Structures are given as C-alpha cells and as structure tokens.
DRENRO-33213 format. One record per residue (C-alpha): residue number from 0; residue in one letter; chain; x, y negated, z negated. Coordinates in steps of 0.02 Angstrom, whole numbers. Layout:
BEGIN
+-----+------+-----+--------+--------+--------+
! seq ! type ! mol !     c1 !     c2 !     c3 !
+-----+------+-----+--------+--------+--------+
! NUM !    a !   A !      X !      Y !      Z !
...
+-----+------+-----+--------+--------+--------+
// end
This chain:
BEGIN
+-----+------+-----+--------+--------+--------+
! seq ! type ! mol !     c1 !     c2 !     c3 !
+-----+------+-----+--------+--------+--------+
!   0 !    m !   A !  -1484 !  -1498 !   1720 !
!   1 !    r !   A !  -1673 !  -1507 !   1692 !
!   2 !    g !   A !  -1772 !  -1663 !   1689 !
!   3 !    v !   A !  -1758 !  -1770 !   1535 !
!   4 !    s !   A !  -1947 !  -1746 !   1501 !
!   5 !    e !   A !  -1920 !  -1560 !   1484 !
!   6 !    r !   A !  -1794 !  -1568 !   1338 !
!   7 !    p !   A !  -1762 !  -1665 !   1177 !
!   8 !    y !   A !  -1647 !  -1814 !   1164 !
!   9 !    v !   A !  -1482 !  -1727 !   1111 !
!  10 !    v !   A !  -1360 !  -1807 !    995 !
!  11 !    l !   A !  -1196 !  -1718 !    967 !
!  12 !    s !   A !  -1115 !  -1764 !    799 !
!  13 !    c !   A !   -938 !  -1714 !    757 !
!  14 !    a !   A !   -785 !  -1767 !    649 !
!  15 !    m !   A !   -614 !  -1724 !    701 !
!  16 !    s !   A !   -430 !  -1760 !    656 !
!  17 !    l !   A !   -325 !  -1876 !    761 !
!  18 !    d !   A !   -260 !  -1727 !    852 !
!  19 !    g !   A !   -432 !  -1658 !    892 !
!  20 !    y !   A !   -460 !  -1522 !    760 !
!  21 !    i !   A !   -626 !  -1499 !    672 !
!  22 !    d !   A !   -556 !  -1382 !    538 !
!  23 !    d !   A !   -394 !  -1296 !    485 !
!  24 !    a !   A !   -354 !  -1110 !    470 !
!  25 !    s !   A !   -375 !  -1100 !    283 !
!  26 !    p !   A !   -527 !  -1021 !    201 !
!  27 !    n !   A !   -582 !  -1189 !    128 !
!  28 !    r !   A !   -684 !  -1317 !    221 !
!  29 !    l !   A !   -578 !  -1461 !    283 !
!  30 !    i !   A !   -653 !  -1629 !    235 !
!  31 !    l !   A !   -631 !  -1743 !    386 !
!  32 !    s !   A !   -752 !  -1885 !    343 !
!  33 !    n !   A !   -795 !  -1988 !    189 !
!  34 !    e !   A !   -943 !  -2028 !     79 !
!  35 !    a !   A !   -998 !  -2180 !    180 !
!  36 !    d !   A !   -998 !  -2079 !    339 !
!  37 !    f !   A !  -1084 !  -1928 !    257 !
!  38 !    d !   A !  -1222 !  -2055 !    214 !
!  39 !    r !   A !  -1229 !  -2110 !    396 !
!  40 !    v !   A !  -1244 !  -1932 !    456 !
!  41 !    d !   A !  -1382 !  -1906 !    330 !
!  42 !    g !   A !  -1474 !  -2052 !    409 !
!  43 !    q !   A !  -1453 !  -1976 !    579 !
!  44 !    r !   A !  -1516 !  -1810 !    521 !
!  45 !    a !   A !  -1667 !  -1899 !    447 !
!  46 !    l !   A !  -1707 !  -1967 !    620 !
!  47 !    a !   A !  -1702 !  -1793 !    699 !
!  48 !    d !   A !  -1840 !  -1670 !    724 !
!  49 !    a !   A !  -1714 !  -1527 !    719 !
!  50 !    v !   A !  -1534 !  -1494 !    681 !
!  51 !    l !   A !  -1433 !  -1362 !    775 !
!  52 !    v !   A !  -1272 !  -1271 !    724 !
!  53 !    g !   A !  -1191 !  -1114 !    794 !
!  54 !    a !   A !  -1194 !   -947 !    703 !
!  55 !    t !   A !  -1007 !   -960 !    674 !
!  56 !    t !   A !  -1032 !  -1126 !    579 !
!  57 !    i !   A !  -1165 !  -1038 !    470 !
!  58 !    r !   A !  -1045 !   -897 !    429 !
!  59 !    r !   A !   -893 !  -1008 !    399 !
!  60 !    d !   A !   -962 !  -1167 !    319 !
!  61 !    n !   A !  -1131 !  -1108 !    248 !
!  62 !    p !   A !  -1216 !  -1281 !    283 !
!  63 !    r !   A !  -1379 !  -1330 !    201 !
!  64 !    l !   A !  -1430 !  -1452 !    341 !
!  65 !    l !   A !  -1551 !  -1544 !    229 !
!  66 !    v !   A !  -1586 !  -1733 !    214 !
!  67 !    r !   A !  -1504 !  -1783 !     52 !
!  68 !    s !   A !  -1574 !  -1956 !     21 !
!  69 !    p !   A !  -1739 !  -1963 !    -77 !
!  70 !    d !   A !  -1783 !  -2123 !      7 !
!  71 !    r !   A !  -1760 !  -2045 !    180 !
!  72 !    q !   A !  -1856 !  -1891 !    123 !
!  73 !    s !   A !  -2002 !  -2004 !     69 !
!  74 !    a !   A !  -1995 !  -2101 !    231 !
!  75 !    r !   A !  -2010 !  -1936 !    328 !
!  76 !    q !   A !  -2156 !  -1885 !    224 !
!  77 !    e !   A !  -2242 !  -2053 !    253 !
!  78 !    r !   A !  -2226 !  -2015 !    440 !
!  79 !    g !   A !  -2312 !  -1848 !    414 !
!  80 !    l !   A !  -2148 !  -1751 !    430 !
!  81 !    p !   A !  -2067 !  -1621 !    320 !
!  82 !    v !   A !  -1933 !  -1692 !    205 !
!  83 !    s !   A !  -1798 !  -1614 !    317 !
!  84 !    p !   A !  -1793 !  -1575 !    503 !
!  85 !    a !   A !  -1812 !  -1394 !    570 !
!  86 !    k !   A !  -1651 !  -1293 !    580 !
!  87 !    v !   A !  -1593 !  -1212 !    738 !
!  88 !    t !   A !  -1458 !  -1088 !    774 !
!  89 !    i !   A !  -1394 !   -989 !    924 !
!  90 !    t !   A !  -1328 !   -812 !    910 !
!  91 !    a !   A !  -1264 !   -683 !   1035 !
!  92 !    s !   A !  -1255 !   -546 !    906 !
!  93 !    g !   A !  -1395 !   -574 !    781 !
!  94 !    d !   A !  -1267 !   -553 !    644 !
!  95 !    l !   A !  -1330 !   -680 !    517 !
!  96 !    d !   A !  -1347 !   -672 !    328 !
!  97 !    p !   A !  -1527 !   -700 !    271 !
!  98 !    h !   A !  -1453 !   -767 !    106 !
!  99 !    a !   A !  -1356 !   -904 !    190 !
! 100 !    s !   A !  -1401 !  -1083 !    148 !
! 101 !    f !   A !  -1466 !  -1107 !    323 !
! 102 !    f !   A !  -1607 !   -993 !    282 !
! 103 !    t !   A !  -1632 !  -1020 !     95 !
! 104 !    a !   A !  -1608 !  -1210 !     70 !
! 105 !    g !   A !  -1770 !  -1299 !     89 !
! 106 !    g !   A !  -1872 !  -1137 !     74 !
! 107 !    a !   A !  -2032 !  -1111 !    175 !
! 108 !    q !   A !  -2054 !  -1302 !    195 !
! 109 !    v !   A !  -1915 !  -1308 !    331 !
! 110 !    r !   A !  -1936 !  -1213 !    492 !
! 111 !    k !   A !  -1790 !  -1108 !    554 !
! 112 !    l !   A !  -1774 !  -1059 !    738 !
! 113 !    v !   A !  -1651 !   -927 !    787 !
! 114 !    y !   A !  -1619 !   -912 !    976 !
! 115 !    c !   A !  -1543 !   -742 !   1018 !
! 116 !    a !   A !  -1470 !   -659 !   1170 !
! 117 !    s !   A !  -1596 !   -531 !   1224 !
! 118 !    p !   A !  -1493 !   -379 !   1164 !
! 119 !    a !   A !  -1481 !   -461 !    990 !
! 120 !    v !   A !  -1663 !   -495 !    960 !
! 121 !    r !   A !  -1707 !   -330 !    869 !
! 122 !    a !   A !  -1550 !   -344 !    755 !
! 123 !    a !   A !  -1594 !   -522 !    707 !
! 124 !    q !   A !  -1774 !   -476 !    675 !
! 125 !    d !   A !  -1718 !   -333 !    558 !
! 126 !    r !   A !  -1590 !   -436 !    465 !
! 127 !    l !   A !  -1696 !   -593 !    446 !
! 128 !    s !   A !  -1866 !   -513 !    413 !
! 129 !    m !   A !  -1872 !   -588 !    236 !
! 130 !    a !   A !  -1799 !   -759 !    278 !
! 131 !    p !   A !  -1935 !   -891 !    242 !
! 132 !    a !   A !  -2017 !   -986 !    390 !
! 133 !    t !   A !  -1896 !   -908 !    517 !
! 134 !    s !   A !  -1940 !   -873 !    698 !
! 135 !    i !   A !  -1832 !   -766 !    816 !
! 136 !    i !   A !  -1838 !   -816 !    998 !
! 137 !    d !   A !  -1769 !   -722 !   1146 !
! 138 !    a !   A !  -1659 !   -842 !   1243 !
! 139 !    g !   A !  -1607 !   -724 !   1384 !
! 140 !    s !   A !  -1461 !   -617 !   1434 !
! 141 !    p !   A !  -1339 !   -704 !   1436 !
! 142 !    l !   A !  -1407 !   -830 !   1313 !
! 143 !    d !   A !  -1463 !   -987 !   1411 !
! 144 !    l !   A !  -1450 !  -1163 !   1332 !
! 145 !    v !   A !  -1577 !  -1232 !   1457 !
! 146 !    t !   A !  -1700 !  -1099 !   1391 !
! 147 !    v !   A !  -1662 !  -1157 !   1216 !
! 148 !    v !   A !  -1686 !  -1343 !   1239 !
! 149 !    t !   A !  -1842 !  -1317 !   1345 !
! 150 !    d !   A !  -1922 !  -1207 !   1216 !
! 151 !    l !   A !  -1878 !  -1334 !   1077 !
! 152 !    a !   A !  -1967 !  -1469 !   1180 !
! 153 !    a !   A !  -2117 !  -1357 !   1190 !
! 154 !    r !   A !  -2113 !  -1341 !   1001 !
! 155 !    g !   A !  -2125 !  -1528 !    980 !
! 156 !    i !   A !  -1939 !  -1565 !    957 !
! 157 !    r !   A !  -1908 !  -1736 !   1031 !
! 158 !    r !   A !  -1739 !  -1773 !    953 !
! 159 !    l !   A !  -1607 !  -1638 !    923 !
! 160 !    m !   A !  -1449 !  -1667 !    823 !
! 161 !    v !   A !  -1312 !  -1543 !    862 !
! 162 !    e !   A !  -1181 !  -1526 !    723 !
! 163 !    g !   A !  -1062 !  -1393 !    793 !
! 164 !    g !   A !   -952 !  -1302 !    802 !
! 165 !    q !   A !   -824 !  -1295 !    940 !
! 166 !    n !   A !   -918 !  -1170 !   1054 !
! 167 !    i !   A !  -1085 !  -1259 !   1036 !
! 168 !    h !   A !  -1013 !  -1432 !   1072 !
! 169 !    t !   A !   -920 !  -1359 !   1220 !
! 170 !    q !   A !  -1077 !  -1276 !   1291 !
! 171 !    f !   A !  -1190 !  -1430 !   1272 !
! 172 !    l !   A !  -1060 !  -1544 !   1350 !
! 173 !    a !   A !  -1010 !  -1427 !   1491 !
! 174 !    a !   A !  -1196 !  -1400 !   1531 !
! 175 !    g !   A !  -1231 !  -1589 !   1535 !
! 176 !    l !   A !  -1366 !  -1567 !   1402 !
! 177 !    a !   A !  -1305 !  -1700 !   1285 !
! 178 !    d !   A !  -1374 !  -1883 !   1288 !
! 179 !    e !   A !  -1260 !  -1956 !   1154 !
! 180 !    l !   A !  -1096 !  -1910 !   1070 !
! 181 !    q !   A !  -1057 !  -1979 !    894 !
! 182 !    l !   A !   -877 !  -1939 !    861 !
! 183 !    v !   A !   -789 !  -1983 !    699 !
! 184 !    i !   A !   -601 !  -1989 !    697 !
! 185 !    a !   A !   -510 !  -1945 !    531 !
! 186 !    p !   A !   -345 !  -2032 !    489 !
! 187 !    f !   A !   -238 !  -1881 !    483 !
! 188 !    l !   A !   -167 !  -1735 !    590 !
! 189 !    v !   A !   -194 !  -1547 !    573 !
! 190 !    g !   A !    -69 !  -1478 !    698 !
! 191 !    d !   A !   -123 !  -1299 !    674 !
! 192 !    p !   A !   -140 !  -1199 !    839 !
! 193 !    g !   A !   -247 !  -1068 !    753 !
! 194 !    a !   A !   -378 !  -1200 !    699 !
! 195 !    p !   A !   -535 !  -1242 !    800 !
! 196 !    r !   A !   -541 !  -1405 !    904 !
! 197 !    f !   A !   -687 !  -1517 !    947 !
! 198 !    v !   A !   -710 !  -1427 !   1113 !
! 199 !    g !   A !   -630 !  -1280 !   1204 !
! 200 !    a !   A !   -581 !  -1255 !   1386 !
! 201 !    a !   A !   -725 !  -1289 !   1510 !
! 202 !    t !   A !   -768 !  -1392 !   1662 !
! 203 !    f !   A !   -857 !  -1551 !   1601 !
! 204 !    p !   A !   -960 !  -1683 !   1696 !
! 205 !    w !   A !   -841 !  -1815 !   1626 !
! 206 !    d !   A !   -662 !  -1824 !   1679 !
! 207 !    s !   A !   -534 !  -1961 !   1729 !
! 208 !    g !   A !   -643 !  -2006 !   1876 !
! 209 !    h !   A !   -808 !  -2001 !   1777 !
! 210 !    r !   A !   -782 !  -2088 !   1613 !
! 211 !    m !   A !   -905 !  -2090 !   1467 !
! 212 !    t !   A !   -990 !  -2252 !   1422 !
! 213 !    l !   A !   -934 !  -2316 !   1249 !
! 214 !    g !   A !  -1090 !  -2383 !   1160 !
! 215 !    e !   A !  -1010 !  -2425 !    996 !
! 216 !    a !   A !   -846 !  -2422 !    901 !
! 217 !    r !   A !   -864 !  -2446 !    712 !
! 218 !    r !   A !   -748 !  -2435 !    562 !
! 219 !    i !   A !   -822 !  -2339 !    415 !
! 220 !    d !   A !   -701 !  -2357 !    272 !
! 221 !    d !   A !   -550 !  -2252 !    330 !
! 222 !    v !   A !   -629 !  -2165 !    479 !
! 223 !    v !   A !   -690 !  -2234 !    650 !
! 224 !    l !   A !   -854 !  -2194 !    734 !
! 225 !    l !   A !   -852 !  -2185 !    923 !
! 226 !    r !   A !  -1027 !  -2175 !   1000 !
! 227 !    y !   A !  -1031 !  -2124 !   1183 !
! 228 !    l !   A !  -1187 !  -2136 !   1295 !
! 229 !    l !   A !  -1193 !  -1986 !   1408 !
! 230 !    s !   A !  -1358 !  -2002 !   1504 !
! 231 !    a !   A !  -1468 !  -2128 !   1591 !
! 232 !    r !   A !  -1594 !  -2107 !   1447 !
! 233 !    a !   A !  -1460 !  -2151 !   1321 !
! 234 !    l !   A !  -1406 !  -2303 !   1418 !
! 235 !    g !   A !  -1588 !  -2359 !   1436 !
! 236 !    e !   A !  -1615 !  -2345 !   1244 !
! 237 !    q !   A !  -1456 !  -2446 !   1217 !
! 238 !    q !   A !  -1513 !  -2582 !   1339 !
! 239 !    v !   A !  -1686 !  -2594 !   1253 !
! 240 !    a !   A !  -1608 !  -2602 !   1083 !
! 241 !    g !   A !  -1493 !  -2744 !   1143 !
! 242 !    q !   A !  -1636 !  -2840 !   1211 !
! 243 !    l !   A !  -1736 !  -2824 !   1046 !
! 244 !    a !   A !  -1582 !  -2880 !    950 !
! 245 !    g !   A !  -1557 !  -3028 !   1064 !
! 246 !    g !   A !  -1738 !  -3074 !   1066 !
+-----+------+-----+--------+--------+--------+
// end
C-alpha cells in the first residue's frame, strides 16, 4: 500500500441485510436502509470530494450520486466547492451508457472521472464523447486501484467516498486502500444465493487474528451503523475528535 499522503482518505459506505446481501436477484432495487440513514449518507457525501461506484452499479442501479440537501449544497458552495462531489467510476470494458444518471445528473457542474483498463480506453472515449464534464483516464492493464487513487489525489481529491458494489468493496478492502468502513445492517434476511453480497472471495488484511477497530455503533431507527477504523490515519482522526469533544 502506498503512503497515506499519496492517496485520498477513503470511506467505504455500504448497507447490507443481516445475512450479508447488498441486493436481491430481482430487477428492482432492494431498499436496505431508511430515510434517516439516507440523510446520514447524504451528509457523508457532502463531506467528500468525490464519490466512486463501479460500472456494474451504474448499469444496475442508475445512481445520481448528488448531494440532496439544499443546506448541504449551500454549505459546499460557501466553501468554494460545487454543490455535489465529483463522480468516479472504474470499468474494465468501457461499456457505459452516456445517458445514465451518473453522467447526466448534475450536468457540466459535476466532474465525472472514468478510469478504464487500457484496452477499454478507446471504447469509453467513443461511447462517452458527448457526456458533459467527463474525463477518461487510462488506469493500466490490468486496471490498477493504486493508479486510480494516486491519480485522484493528484486531481485534488482528499476524501473519497466509495459506495459499491460488491467487486469494488472487495478490491478496496483486499488492497488495504480503505481508511474507514461505514456498514449499515438492515433488519431482515435475503437468503438468495444468486444475489450479490457485501464482498466476494479475497484475501483481506483483516482476519480472526487481525481484527478491525470498531469506532462507533449507532442505532438509526430500525438499522444499525457500524463504523470501523481501518488505518492509522483513521485512528488518529478518531483520537483527535475524542480529545476535542472532551475538551
């Protein structure tokens, strides 16, 4: 893993069922959270310089990835920032729809950064040539996450919020590139072996002998937020926050 100064502070955000699923196998989006938690996520998004989702999430869920609260939008503008953070995606194929909300919502006021495996760069350029404020970046072959986060840092992205899906969360965690995990647990089971889970099979830095540090456990109506601190940088921020609160 590269030095912390060479990449943004990375927050992984995910909601899952009690049995670890982030969706079911139906064509409709599964609602795992609630309005109070959606508002919390909106607040986290407003703190970010960029929000990242995988290409599969764009195709399946068609997310807008915009800050919803007018007050938070105004607060960002007062800080000299656009009303919503930049949008980032990663694709091995370049097969993305320029009419997806990822590209159209927010218009030219919101930057879109598309990191492609080298063989997919030309296809992405051709397909997304008319998408507003969109940059196509060659991220190597095979596509390299360290290249992605290092390039984001060079573009001024200091805080990156990663919102899924399964493959993206798996890659960030397996590579040790996440500083913080915000995991929301929904009060029901999915039980569908064909549905995607929070993460897939991989070798992770955290196992039974290397446990994550729980920074917070909070009830939000009928869901529970578990916030895990995954890096020395995250632990340091938590300690400073605790000192300020106590002082």
